[in-house]
All heavy atoms as an XYZ file, in Angstrom:
890
protein
N      99.104    101.039    125.884
C      99.401    100.641    124.509
C     100.725     99.870    124.441
O     100.823     98.852    123.767
C      99.445    101.894    123.635
C     100.091    101.710    122.303
S      98.904    101.260    121.068
C      99.870    101.466    119.616
N     101.727    100.388    125.134
C     103.050     99.756    125.114
C     102.985     98.347    125.693
O     103.513     97.394    125.108
C     104.036    100.618    125.888
C     105.430    100.078    125.880
C     106.388    101.078    126.485
N     106.610    102.162    125.546
C     106.765    103.431    125.878
N     106.720    103.801    127.136
N     106.962    104.349    124.961
N     102.345     98.195    126.848
C     102.249     96.884    127.479
C     101.470     95.913    126.595
O     101.871     94.755    126.434
C     101.596     96.997    128.852
N     100.389     96.385    126.012
C      99.597     95.522    125.127
C     100.398     95.078    123.913
O     100.310     93.923    123.492
C      98.324     96.237    124.678
C      97.255     96.415    125.742
C      96.078     97.230    125.193
C      96.768     95.075    126.264
N     101.195     95.979    123.364
C     102.022     95.632    122.205
C     103.055     94.582    122.591
O     103.239     93.586    121.882
C     102.710     96.887    121.626
O     101.700     97.806    121.220
C     103.595     96.536    120.444
N     103.735     94.789    123.702
C     104.723     93.816    124.156
C     104.101     92.455    124.416
O     104.604     91.423    123.963
N     102.973     92.450    125.113
C     102.284     91.194    125.418
C     101.791     90.532    124.136
O     101.884     89.304    123.985
C     101.141     91.434    126.422
C     101.734     91.809    127.788
C     100.232     90.220    126.523
C     100.733     92.373    128.770
N     101.273     91.331    123.195
C     100.822     90.776    121.915
C     101.930     89.979    121.251
O     101.729     88.844    120.811
C     100.347     91.901    120.981
C     100.165     91.441    119.567
C      98.995     90.820    119.180
C     101.176     91.604    118.624
C      98.832     90.361    117.882
C     101.025     91.153    117.321
C      99.838     90.527    116.948
N     103.125     90.564    121.169
C     104.236     89.896    120.491
C     104.716     88.670    121.249
O     105.098     87.667    120.645
C     105.370     90.881    120.227
C     105.025     91.792    119.097
C     104.613     93.093    119.184
C     105.021     91.464    117.700
N     104.350     93.578    117.930
C     104.594     92.605    117.005
C     105.328     90.314    116.992
C     104.481     92.629    115.621
C     105.214     90.335    115.604
C     104.790     91.484    114.939
N     104.689     88.739    122.561
C     105.081     87.567    123.362
C     104.085     86.427    123.135
O     104.482     85.272    122.929
C     105.203     87.941    124.850
C     106.388     88.898    125.046
C     105.338     86.694    125.717
C     106.441     89.566    126.409
N     102.809     86.740    123.164
C     101.778     85.710    122.925
C     101.880     85.185    121.494
O     101.839     83.977    121.259
C     100.368     86.265    123.225
C      99.289     85.303    122.757
C     100.218     86.555    124.715
N     102.030     86.097    120.531
C     102.143     85.671    119.129
C     103.336     84.740    118.940
O     103.235     83.715    118.249
C     102.262     86.887    118.217
N     104.453     85.066    119.535
C     105.632     84.214    119.434
C     105.425     82.868    120.113
O     105.845     81.830    119.596
N     104.756     82.871    121.241
C     104.480     81.630    121.966
C     103.600     80.700    121.129
O     103.787     79.477    121.152
C     103.814     81.948    123.318
O     104.696     82.789    124.075
C     103.506     80.684    124.102
N     102.681     81.264    120.373
C     101.813     80.446    119.518
C     102.604     79.661    118.478
O     102.155     78.604    118.030
C     100.764     81.328    118.828
C      99.680     81.890    119.739
C      98.796     82.875    118.984
C      98.845     80.776    120.358
N     103.770     80.143    118.110
C     104.612     79.399    117.169
C     105.047     78.059    117.762
O     105.338     77.111    117.031
C     105.862     80.216    116.791
C     105.586     81.353    115.882
N     104.865     82.453    116.253
C     105.941     81.555    114.598
C     104.784     83.292    115.236
N     105.434     82.769    114.215
N     105.097     77.978    119.084
C     105.494     76.744    119.769
C     104.293     75.863    120.095
O     104.412     74.649    120.121
C     106.267     77.076    121.053
C     107.577     77.739    120.757
C     107.678     79.118    120.685
C     108.714     76.969    120.525
C     108.881     79.733    120.387
C     109.923     77.575    120.221
C     110.006     78.957    120.149
N     103.146     76.483    120.349
C     101.958     75.704    120.713
C     101.138     75.290    119.492
O     100.333     74.362    119.582
C     101.065     76.495    121.682
O     100.638     77.706    121.052
C     101.812     76.804    122.985
N     101.317     75.982    118.371
C     100.576     75.693    117.137
C     101.539     75.623    115.949
O     101.295     76.200    114.888
C      99.515     76.766    116.891
C      98.435     76.788    117.924
N      98.607     77.330    119.181
C      97.172     76.307    117.895
C      97.488     77.196    119.868
N      96.601     76.573    119.109
N     102.632     74.936    116.153
C     103.708     74.888    115.160
C     103.214     74.430    113.792
O     103.558     75.029    112.768
C     104.852     73.982    115.655
O     105.263     74.426    116.945
C     106.031     74.002    114.699
N     102.396     73.400    113.752
C     101.917     72.886    112.460
C     101.101     73.919    111.695
O     101.193     74.000    110.468
C     101.099     71.622    112.657
C     101.936     70.434    113.032
C     101.108     69.188    113.069
N     101.909     68.071    113.518
C     101.425     66.994    114.072
N     100.121     66.867    114.237
N     102.225     66.026    114.452
N     100.311     74.695    112.398
C      99.516     75.742    111.747
C     100.435     76.747    111.060
O     100.208     77.121    109.909
C      98.618     76.458    112.783
O      97.753     75.492    113.373
C      97.808     77.564    112.140
N     101.473     77.154    111.759
C     102.406     78.117    111.178
C     103.226     77.487    110.054
O     103.543     78.156    109.065
C     103.325     78.699    112.262
C     102.623     79.704    113.130
C     101.980     79.318    114.302
C     102.570     81.039    112.765
C     101.320     80.239    115.088
C     101.909     81.968    113.545
C     101.289     81.560    114.709
O     100.630     82.482    115.479
N     103.550     76.222    110.195
C     104.289     75.545    109.128
C     103.470     75.519    107.843
O     104.021     75.663    106.749
C     104.651     74.118    109.553
C     105.767     74.066    110.577
S     106.067     72.406    111.243
C     106.479     71.504    109.765
N     102.157     75.360    107.962
C     101.286     75.324    106.784
C     101.257     76.665    106.058
O     100.935     76.724    104.867
C      99.875     74.917    107.195
N     101.586     77.732    106.760
C     101.592     79.069    106.149
C     102.867     79.345    105.364
O     102.916     80.289    104.581
C     101.467     80.138    107.235
C     100.186     80.137    107.978
S     100.256     81.441    109.224
C      98.849     81.014    110.215
N     103.870     78.544    105.573
C     105.177     78.810    104.976
C     105.157     78.574    103.464
O     104.670     77.540    103.015
C     106.234     77.905    105.603
C     106.405     78.092    107.097
S     107.143     79.647    107.517
C     108.812     79.305    107.101
N     105.692     79.518    102.709
C     105.820     79.292    101.264
C     106.756     78.115    100.997
O     107.692     77.880    101.773
C     106.435     80.595    100.741
C     106.195     81.603    101.806
C     106.151     80.844    103.100
N     106.518     77.381     99.920
C     107.342     76.201     99.646
C     108.825     76.512     99.452
O     109.663     75.658     99.705
C     106.746     75.619     98.367
C     105.587     76.439     98.003
C     105.458     77.564     98.969
N     109.137     77.727     99.040
C     110.546     78.062     98.786
C     111.334     78.355    100.057
O     112.549     78.491    100.013
C     110.657     79.245     97.824
C     109.953     80.501     98.298
C     110.558     81.362     99.198
C     108.685     80.817     97.835
C     109.916     82.499     99.640
C     108.037     81.963     98.263
C     108.656     82.797     99.166
O     108.007     83.919     99.601
N     110.665     78.444    101.204
C     111.369     78.674    102.470
C     111.842     77.322    102.997
O     111.037     76.403    103.163
C     110.452     79.361    103.502
C     111.127     79.458    104.860
C     110.027     80.736    103.010
N     113.136     77.190    103.254
C     113.645     75.901    103.745
C     113.317     75.683    105.226
O     113.049     76.638    105.951
C     115.157     76.023    103.546
C     115.421     77.490    103.617
C     114.190     78.171    103.060
N     113.349     74.438    105.616
C     113.225     74.059    107.023
C     112.050     74.751    107.717
O     112.234     75.586    108.607
C     114.523     74.328    107.761
C     115.700     73.563    107.203
C     116.929     73.780    108.067
N     117.917     72.774    107.864
C     117.935     71.569    108.449
N     116.996     71.230    109.282
N     118.901     70.712    108.198
N     110.864     74.401    107.310
C     109.658     75.072    107.820
C     109.579     75.065    109.346
O     109.325     76.105    109.950
C     108.409     74.444    107.216
C     108.210     74.800    105.784
N     107.115     74.401    105.080
C     108.953     75.515    104.926
C     107.185     74.858    103.842
N     108.295     75.536    103.725
N     109.762     73.925    109.943
C     109.637     73.847    111.403
C     110.638     74.767    112.092
O     110.278     75.540    112.979
C     109.817     72.404    111.872
C     109.714     72.239    113.381
C     109.782     70.754    113.788
N     109.904     70.582    115.209
C     108.951     70.797    116.108
N     107.758     71.210    115.706
N     109.156     70.623    117.388
N     111.884     74.691    111.674
C     112.911     75.521    112.282
C     112.630     77.010    112.053
O     112.817     77.834    112.952
C     114.294     75.152    111.739
C     114.764     73.778    112.171
C     114.257     72.638    111.290
O     113.370     72.861    110.435
O     114.751     71.504    111.453
N     112.156     77.344    110.863
C     111.834     78.740    110.555
C     110.701     79.251    111.441
O     110.736     80.389    111.917
C     111.455     78.891    109.083
O     112.545     78.588    108.258
N     109.699     78.416    111.669
C     108.578     78.797    112.535
C     109.078     79.020    113.961
O     108.724     80.014    114.607
C     107.469     77.724    112.499
C     106.464     77.928    113.624
C     106.771     77.738    111.146
N     109.904     78.122    114.452
C     110.391     78.249    115.825
C     111.301     79.463    115.991
O     111.197     80.193    116.985
C     111.092     76.961    116.253
C     110.199     75.709    116.265
C     111.001     74.476    116.645
C     108.997     75.889    117.174
N     112.163     79.706    115.018
C     113.040     80.884    115.081
C     112.209     82.163    115.040
O     112.475     83.109    115.796
C     114.088     80.847    113.949
C     114.777     82.191    113.791
C     115.107     79.758    114.213
N     111.192     82.193    114.190
C     110.364     83.400    114.134
C     109.584     83.581    115.437
O     109.347     84.712    115.871
C     109.437     83.386    112.919
O     108.529     82.304    112.970
N     109.218     82.486    116.073
C     108.559     82.595    117.376
C     109.482     83.195    118.427
O     109.079     84.079    119.192
N     110.718     82.734    118.455
C     111.705     83.312    119.377
C     111.896     84.796    119.072
O     111.973     85.628    119.988
C     113.049     82.545    119.288
C     114.149     83.282    120.040
C     112.889     81.134    119.828
N     111.959     85.140    117.789
C     112.156     86.536    117.394
C     110.994     87.412    117.875
O     111.210     88.534    118.349
C     112.305     86.639    115.875
N     109.773     86.904    117.766
C     108.617     87.680    118.218
C     108.614     87.829    119.732
O     108.335     88.922    120.251
C     107.326     87.026    117.725
C     107.158     87.153    116.222
C     105.887     86.526    115.696
O     105.045     86.066    116.508
O     105.724     86.502    114.456
N     108.936     86.767    120.439
C     108.999     86.850    121.903
C     110.073     87.847    122.331
O     109.837     88.699    123.200
C     109.253     85.458    122.518
C     108.036     84.555    122.287
C     109.582     85.571    124.006
C     108.286     83.085    122.593
N     111.249     87.756    121.729
C     112.334     88.687    122.068
C     111.924     90.125    121.789
O     112.191     91.026    122.597
C     113.595     88.325    121.283
N     111.278     90.348    120.667
C     110.817     91.705    120.345
C     109.791     92.199    121.345
O     109.821     93.361    121.760
N     108.868     91.326    121.725
C     107.855     91.713    122.711
C     108.467     92.071    124.046
O     108.089     93.065    124.677
N     109.426     91.284    124.481
C     110.137     91.598    125.737
C     110.862     92.930    125.580
O     110.841     93.775    126.480
C     111.107     90.461    126.124
C     112.011     90.879    127.274
C     110.327     89.199    126.476
N     111.474     93.149    124.430
C     112.185     94.400    124.178
C     111.292     95.619    124.260
O     111.707     96.674    124.739
N     110.053     95.483    123.816
C     109.095     96.596    123.913
C     108.853     96.953    125.378
O     108.672     98.125    125.720
C     107.763     96.244    123.211
C     106.681     97.261    123.509
C     107.962     96.116    121.707
N     108.870     95.960    126.246
C     108.571     96.182    127.656
C     109.758     96.703    128.465
O     109.577     97.207    129.570
C     108.063     94.872    128.286
C     106.787     94.300    127.649
C     106.455     92.949    128.278
C     105.626     95.266    127.763
N     110.953     96.587    127.915
C     112.170     97.024    128.622
C     112.607     98.369    128.025
O     113.013     98.424    126.856
C     113.288     95.970    128.483
C     114.568     96.461    129.130
C     112.842     94.638    129.058
N     112.528     99.449    128.795
C     112.811    100.776    128.237
C     114.126    100.886    127.471
O     114.159    101.443    126.370
C     112.806    101.690    129.469
C     111.893    101.004    130.434
C     112.126     99.520    130.203
N     115.195    100.346    127.997
C     116.493    100.475    127.332
C     116.547     99.692    126.013
O     117.359    100.000    125.145
C     117.610     99.987    128.261
N     115.684     98.702    125.870
C     115.700     97.854    124.678
C     114.740     98.332    123.591
O     114.745     97.789    122.483
C     115.364     96.413    125.062
N     113.928     99.321    123.873
C     112.891     99.732    122.916
C     113.433    100.155    121.553
O     112.844     99.776    120.533
C     112.022    100.831    123.518
C     111.076    100.263    124.534
C     110.072    101.269    125.045
N     109.437    100.661    126.206
C     109.307    101.233    127.378
N     109.710    102.469    127.567
N     108.741    100.588    128.370
N     114.518    100.922    121.485
C     115.009    101.278    120.142
C     115.389    100.057    119.310
O     115.097     99.998    118.115
C     116.226    102.165    120.422
C     116.007    102.702    121.801
C     115.275    101.610    122.533
N     115.998     99.076    119.934
C     116.355     97.841    119.224
C     115.098     97.049    118.902
O     114.951     96.502    117.803
C     117.350     96.993    120.044
C     117.593     95.642    119.393
C     118.652     97.750    120.238
N     114.169     96.982    119.864
C     112.918     96.242    119.661
C     112.137     96.799    118.474
O     111.523     96.039    117.719
C     112.063     96.278    120.926
N     112.161     98.103    118.309
C     111.456     98.734    117.173
C     111.941     98.135    115.870
O     111.164     97.623    115.079
C     111.675    100.239    117.166
C     111.188    100.890    115.862
C     111.468    102.354    115.833
N     110.515    103.001    116.742
C     110.502    104.301    117.002
N     111.398    105.100    116.446
N     109.608    104.817    117.806
N     113.237     98.209    115.641
C     113.787     97.752    114.361
C     113.740     96.237    114.260
O     113.557     95.687    113.165
C     115.192     98.315    114.164
C     115.116     99.806    114.068
C     115.520    100.710    114.996
C     114.518    100.561    113.008
N     115.222    101.984    114.581
C     114.609    101.927    113.360
C     113.910    100.228    111.799
C     114.121    102.942    112.544
C     113.430    101.242    110.988
C     113.540    102.578    111.366
N     113.875     95.566    115.369
C     113.794     94.102    115.391
C     112.413     93.651    114.911
O     112.293     92.808    114.024
C     114.063     93.625    116.820
C     114.028     92.142    116.996
C     112.956     91.383    117.371
C     115.116     91.242    116.824
N     113.316     90.073    117.446
C     114.638     89.957    117.111
C     116.453     91.399    116.466
C     115.443     88.827    117.051
C     117.250     90.273    116.403
C     116.742     89.010    116.695
N     111.364     94.216    115.521
C     110.009     93.793    115.162
C     109.617     94.260    113.761
O     108.898     93.548    113.051
C     109.000     94.276    116.203
C     109.062     93.519    117.524
C     108.170     94.177    118.572
C     108.689     92.057    117.338
N     110.080     95.428    113.353
C     109.818     95.843    111.967
C     110.496     94.876    110.997
O     109.936     94.545    109.943
C     110.284     97.280    111.738
C     109.476     98.352    112.469
C     110.096     99.728    112.239
C     108.011     98.338    112.062
N     111.672     94.402    111.355
C     112.354     93.394    110.547
C     111.595     92.070    110.519
O     111.494     91.417    109.474
N     111.050     91.681    111.673
C     110.247     90.456    111.730
C     109.032     90.587    110.812
O     108.712     89.674    110.044
C     109.812     90.144    113.184
C     108.752     89.051    113.223
C     111.016     89.748    114.027
N     108.362     91.733    110.884
C     107.199     91.952    110.013
C     107.592     91.877    108.539
O     106.875     91.286    107.728
C     106.548     93.300    110.330
C     105.733     93.329    111.619
C     105.402     94.771    112.019
C     104.459     92.514    111.465
N     108.719     92.457    108.203
C     109.192     92.392    106.812
C     109.521     90.961    106.418
O     109.237     90.536    105.291
C     110.418     93.298    106.627
N     110.077     90.207    107.341
C     110.472     88.827    107.043
C     109.269     87.917    106.824
O     109.332     87.003    106.000
C     111.352     88.280    108.161
N     108.178     88.153    107.550
C     107.007     87.279    107.405
C     106.048     87.759    106.315
O     105.139     87.027    105.932
C     106.250     87.092    108.739
C     107.158     86.500    109.800
C     105.606     88.370    109.213
N     106.258     88.960    105.808
C     105.357     89.492    104.780
C     105.250     88.584    103.555
O     104.140     88.358    103.055
C     105.778     90.912    104.379
C     104.756     91.608    103.522
C     103.590     92.096    104.085
C     104.955     91.760    102.170
C     102.639     92.734    103.303
C     104.011     92.391    101.375
C     102.850     92.879    101.948
N     106.356     88.017    103.051
C     106.220     87.116    101.893
C     105.297     85.918    102.158
O     104.599     85.467    101.255
C     107.654     86.667    101.623
C     108.496     87.777    102.146
C     107.760     88.265    103.372
N     105.275     85.415    103.372
C     104.362     84.309    103.690
C     102.916     84.780    103.595
O     102.042     84.043    103.116
C     104.662     83.755    105.077
N     102.647     86.004    104.034
C     101.290     86.540    103.933
C     100.884     86.749    102.477
O      99.742     86.489    102.103
C     101.174     87.845    104.720
C     101.252     87.606    106.209
O     100.879     86.553    106.709
N     101.755     88.583    106.938
N     101.814     87.213    101.665
C     101.540     87.361    100.228
C     101.274     85.985     99.619
O     100.318     85.814     98.852
C     102.709     88.067     99.506
C     102.525     88.023     98.000
C     102.841     89.505     99.997
N     102.098     85.012     99.968
C     101.914     83.646     99.474
C     100.518     83.129     99.815
O      99.844     82.533     98.970
C     102.984     82.729    100.058
C     102.747     81.288     99.783
N     102.999     80.723     98.550
C     102.253     80.303    100.566
C     102.671     79.440     98.587
N     102.226     79.170     99.797
N     100.085     83.357    101.034
C      98.759     82.900    101.444
C      97.664     83.580    100.630
O      96.727     82.925    100.178
C      98.554     83.145    102.941
C      99.412     82.260    103.814
S      99.218     82.620    105.575
C      97.567     81.974    105.847
N      97.785     84.898    100.427
C      96.769     85.623     99.669
C      96.705     85.152     98.217
O      95.622     85.082     97.628
C      97.046     87.132     99.725
N      97.845     84.818     97.657
C      97.896     84.385     96.258
C      97.515     82.916     96.078
O      97.283     82.480     94.943
C      99.296     84.622     95.685
C      99.720     86.075     95.536
C     101.171     86.167     95.090
C      98.795     86.808     94.584
N      97.442     82.171     97.159
C      97.132     80.736     97.097
C      96.010     80.373     98.067
O      96.184     79.505     98.933
C      98.388     79.917     97.402
C      99.471     80.144     96.385
O      99.429     79.598     95.297
N     100.433     80.988     96.730
N      94.847     81.013     97.939
C      93.770     80.770     98.913
C      93.276     79.325     98.926
O      92.736     78.871     99.948
C      92.667     81.732     98.470
C      92.931     81.968     97.023
C      94.430     81.913     96.878
N      93.482     78.596     97.839
C      93.040     77.197     97.798
C      93.781     76.328     98.822
O      93.285     75.289     99.233
C      93.201     76.621     96.382
C      94.623     76.380     95.934
C      95.376     77.631     95.467
O      94.853     78.745     95.493
N      96.616     77.449     95.055
N      94.929     76.777     99.263
C      95.695     76.038    100.272
C      95.209     76.319    101.695
O      95.595     75.625    102.630
C      97.183     76.399    100.185
C      97.845     75.888     98.916
C      99.326     76.094     98.955
N      99.905     75.320    100.072
C     101.165     75.418    100.449
N     101.997     76.237     99.830
N     101.620     74.694    101.452
N      94.375     77.346    101.844
C      93.957     77.794    103.177
C      92.435     77.905    103.221
O      91.884     78.972    103.460
C      94.624     79.134    103.513
C      96.105     79.074    103.271
C      96.663     79.571    102.094
C      96.949     78.454    104.182
C      98.026     79.474    101.852
C      98.315     78.346    103.944
C      98.837     78.866    102.777
O     100.180     78.763    102.534
N      91.780     76.792    102.975
C      90.323     76.756    102.827
C      89.572     77.224    104.075
O      88.438     77.656    103.981
C      89.886     75.355    102.431
C      90.343     74.946    101.054
C      89.820     73.576    100.709
C      90.228     72.988     99.406
N      91.025     73.594     98.481
N      90.203     77.137    105.228
C      89.534     77.536    106.478
C      89.553     79.046    106.686
O      88.915     79.547    107.613
C      90.182     76.825    107.652
C      89.951     75.309    107.577
C      90.716     74.541    108.593
N      90.336     74.923    109.943
C      90.852     74.383    111.024
N      91.756     73.436    110.917
N      90.478     74.783    112.217
N      90.282     79.765    105.830
C      90.362     81.227    105.953
C      89.762     81.834    104.688
O      90.184     81.507    103.582
C      91.826     81.689    106.119
C      92.490     80.977    107.294
C      91.880     83.211    106.301
C      93.982     81.216    107.399
N      88.774     82.728    104.836
C      88.184     83.343    103.643
C      89.246     84.129    102.861
O      90.111     84.779    103.464
C      87.122     84.297    104.196
C      86.944     83.930    105.622
C      88.178     83.207    106.070
N      89.195     84.090    101.531
C      90.188     84.815    100.727
C      90.302     86.295    101.096
O      91.400     86.844    101.133
C      89.700     84.625     99.294
C      88.961     83.315     99.331
C      88.297     83.283    100.692
N      89.188     86.947    101.405
C      89.247     88.369    101.751
C      90.089     88.578    103.011
O      90.794     89.577    103.130
C      87.851     88.970    101.921
C      87.039     88.361    103.036
C      86.117     87.358    102.925
C      87.093     88.697    104.419
N      85.600     87.043    104.155
C      86.173     87.853    105.091
C      87.821     89.616    105.171
C      85.969     87.912    106.467
C      87.622     89.678    106.539
C      86.690     88.842    107.179
N      90.023     87.619    103.936
C      90.810     87.743    105.173
C      92.304     87.572    104.882
O      93.136     88.226    105.523
C      90.344     86.711    106.200
N      92.611     86.716    103.920
C      94.019     86.553    103.535
C      94.567     87.851    102.956
O      95.707     88.228    103.232
C      94.155     85.408    102.527
C      93.793     84.019    103.055
C      93.795     83.003    101.921
C      94.738     83.599    104.163
N      93.750     88.525    102.153
C      94.190     89.805    101.573
C      94.239     90.907    102.626
O      95.090     91.791    102.581
C      93.291     90.209    100.402
C      93.589     89.403     99.191
C      92.901     88.322     98.713
C      94.707     89.575     98.309
N      93.517     87.825     97.589
C      94.620     88.571     97.320
C      95.765     90.471     98.267
C      95.557     88.447     96.300
C      96.694     90.350     97.250
C      96.592     89.345     96.275
N      93.332     90.847    103.589
C      93.294     91.863    104.643
C      94.542     91.805    105.525
O      94.940     92.813    106.117
C      92.034     91.676    105.495
C      91.693     92.782    106.476
C      91.468     94.097    105.733
C      90.453     92.404    107.260
N      95.181     90.646    105.575
C      96.417     90.513    106.362
C      97.524     91.416    105.830
O      98.383     91.853    106.592
C      96.907     89.060    106.328
C      96.034     88.098    107.078
C      96.431     86.665    106.777
N      97.801     86.399    107.138
C      98.186     85.624    108.128
N      97.290     85.020    108.856
N      99.456     85.431    108.374
N      97.509     91.695    104.544
C      98.601     92.482    103.952
C      98.620     93.917    104.478
O      99.639     94.344    105.029
C      98.532     92.418    102.428
C      98.610     91.001    101.844
C      98.512     91.038    100.334
C      99.865     90.288    102.294
N      97.529     94.682    104.348
C      97.577     96.026    104.962
C      97.596     95.967    106.486
O      98.060     96.901    107.140
C      96.316     96.715    104.440
C      95.407     95.615    104.016
C      96.288     94.464    103.607
N      97.144     94.847    107.048
C      97.209     94.671    108.496
C      98.636     94.723    109.009
O      98.899     95.188    110.118
N      99.566     94.277    108.171
C     100.984     94.350    108.548
C     101.402     95.797    108.806
O     102.195     96.064    109.709
C     101.856     93.749    107.448
C     101.643     92.274    107.212
C     102.493     91.417    108.102
O     101.992     90.462    108.659
N     103.742     91.711    108.243
N     100.883     96.718    108.005
C     101.213     98.135    108.199
C     100.670     98.635    109.538
O     101.322     99.437    110.219
C     100.667     98.970    107.043
N      99.504     98.151    109.921
C      98.946     98.538    111.222
C      99.798     97.999    112.365
O     100.041     98.702    113.351
C      97.506     98.042    111.351
C      96.501     98.659    110.390
C      95.133     98.009    110.562
C      96.409    100.159    110.598
N     100.269     96.766    112.224
C     101.164     96.219    113.245
C     102.457     97.021    113.311
O     102.979     97.295    114.388
C     101.479     94.752    112.974
C     100.339     93.819    113.277
C      99.953     92.872    112.353
C      99.657     93.879    114.478
C      98.903     91.992    112.628
C      98.609     93.021    114.760
C      98.233     92.077    113.828
N     102.976     97.400    112.152
C     104.210     98.203    112.119
C     103.989     99.547    112.806
O     104.843    100.002    113.578
C     104.676     98.394    110.678
N     102.853    100.167    112.538
C     102.550    101.452    113.187
C     102.431    101.273    114.699
O     102.900    102.121    115.470
C     101.265    102.043    112.613
N     101.834    100.177    115.126
C     101.724     99.902    116.554
C     103.079     99.696    117.209
O     103.334    100.191    118.304
N     103.949     98.992    116.531
C     105.318     98.798    117.028
C     106.014    100.140    117.150
O     106.657    100.442    118.158
C     106.107     97.830    116.117
C     107.604     97.907    116.404
C     105.598     96.403    116.279
N     105.903    100.949    116.112
C     106.573    102.257    116.099
C     106.092    103.101    117.288
O     106.891    103.670    118.036
C     106.290    102.965    114.779
C     107.163    104.165    114.595
C     106.936    105.435    115.034
C     108.434    104.193    113.929
N     107.965    106.254    114.689
C     108.908    105.519    114.012
C     109.199    103.234    113.280
C     110.109    105.900    113.461
C     110.395    103.624    112.740
C     110.850    104.947    112.825
N     104.789    103.164    117.457
C     104.209    103.977    118.524
C     104.615    103.455    119.908
O     104.956    104.235    120.803
C     102.685    103.989    118.386
C     101.958    104.842    119.368
C     102.159    106.295    119.065
C     101.331    107.146    120.027
N     101.798    108.500    120.091
N     104.591    102.143    120.078
C     104.901    101.545    121.377
C     106.363    101.682    121.764
O     106.709    101.571    122.936
C     104.506    100.070    121.379
N     107.230    101.936    120.792
C     108.659    102.010    121.093
C     109.175    103.444    121.052
O     110.388    103.660    121.117
C     109.459    101.129    120.122
O     109.152    101.495    118.770
C     109.141     99.654    120.338
N     108.279    104.404    120.951
C     108.702    105.809    120.985
C     109.100    106.203    122.405
O     108.529    105.736    123.374
C     107.563    106.728    120.524
C     107.320    106.692    119.056
C     106.209    107.618    118.627
O     105.260    107.840    119.389
O     106.299    108.117    117.487
N     110.064    107.122    122.448
C     110.478    107.733    123.702
C     110.839    106.791    124.722
O     111.064    106.463    125.677
């Protein structure tokens, strides 16, 4: 579970660099510098994923990744409230992302225990 969680975050963060435009499209209009924000969040996810894999870094990785999840939550809310902007994603899937964040948080918590 721990290795999968760490790898998940590393891959998720890497996607910010390989699919930057996709992530930029998810950004709410009130967030400045979309490209830079996407790249910084990608670095944050990669760092958190590495932290999950390094025993001494796990306590920091826990709070780091929970902070990342909190930081991106407004973008997920924005997407759910504006489904017309995301025609390729069914509206129900946009709403499902919101409680999905809690599942990711629980996974982070579990993977960084002990």
